[in-house]
C-alpha positions as CSV (number, residue, x, y, z in Angstrom):
1,M,53.2,119.0,120.5
2,N,56.0,117.2,121.7
3,N,59.6,116.2,120.4
4,C,61.1,113.3,118.4
5,P,63.2,111.0,120.9
6,R,65.7,110.5,118.0
7,C,66.2,113.2,116.1
8,G,64.4,116.2,118.2
9,A,62.3,117.5,115.4
10,P,58.8,118.5,116.7
11,I,56.0,116.2,116.3
12,E,52.6,117.7,115.7
13,G,49.7,116.2,118.2
14,G,47.9,113.2,116.4
15,R,50.8,111.5,114.2
16,A,51.9,108.4,114.3
17,Y,55.6,109.0,112.9
18,C,58.0,112.1,112.7
19,S,57.3,114.2,109.6
20,N,61.4,114.3,109.0
21,P,61.8,111.7,106.4
22,A,65.2,110.6,107.6
23,C,64.0,109.6,110.9
24,G,60.4,108.4,110.6
25,A,60.4,107.4,114.5
26,A,57.3,106.6,116.0
27,P,56.6,109.3,119.2
28,S,55.9,106.2,121.5
29,Q,59.5,105.1,121.3
30,A,61.4,106.4,124.1
31,A,65.2,106.2,123.1
32,P,67.1,104.6,119.7
33,A,68.0,101.2,120.2
34,S,71.0,100.1,122.1
35,R,73.8,98.7,120.7
36,K,74.5,94.9,122.4
37,V,78.2,94.2,122.6
38,L,79.3,90.7,122.8
39,D,82.3,89.9,124.9
40,K,84.0,86.7,123.0
41,K,86.9,85.2,124.0
42,I,89.1,83.3,121.1
43,E,91.5,80.6,122.5
44,L,94.2,79.6,120.2
45,K,96.0,76.5,121.2
46,L,99.1,76.2,119.4
47,T,99.9,72.4,119.3
48,F,102.8,71.0,116.8
49,D,104.4,67.9,116.5
50,F,107.8,67.8,117.2
51,A,108.7,64.8,114.9
52,L,107.5,67.3,112.2
53,V,109.3,70.0,113.0
54,A,112.3,68.0,113.5
55,R,112.1,66.9,109.6
56,L,111.4,70.3,108.6
57,A,114.4,71.3,110.0
58,A,116.6,68.3,108.7
59,V,115.1,69.1,105.2
60,L,116.1,72.5,105.4
61,I,119.5,72.0,106.7
62,V,120.2,69.6,103.4
63,L,119.0,72.3,101.0
64,I,121.0,74.7,102.4
65,A,124.1,72.5,102.5
66,A,123.2,71.6,98.9
67,A,122.8,75.4,97.8
68,L,126.4,75.9,99.4
69,L,127.9,73.1,97.7
70,Y,126.6,74.0,94.6
71,F,127.4,77.9,94.2
72,A,130.9,77.4,96.3
73,R,132.4,75.2,93.8
74,R,134.8,76.5,91.6
């Protein structure tokens, strides 16, 4: 009689699998399967168009100026 490699429950001689219903490991398995950790690096390359940023900034300035003129008038 030996013990199950996963759960440690006793396995009777001649049995093919562990008698524990939650385990069910084969006695020939030496250890549970190990988890393999993948090491992946993600590179994020930030590129932007300066002309686009300048145009968006100009539009934002115009909108702020228009809002100030609209709300500041008496």
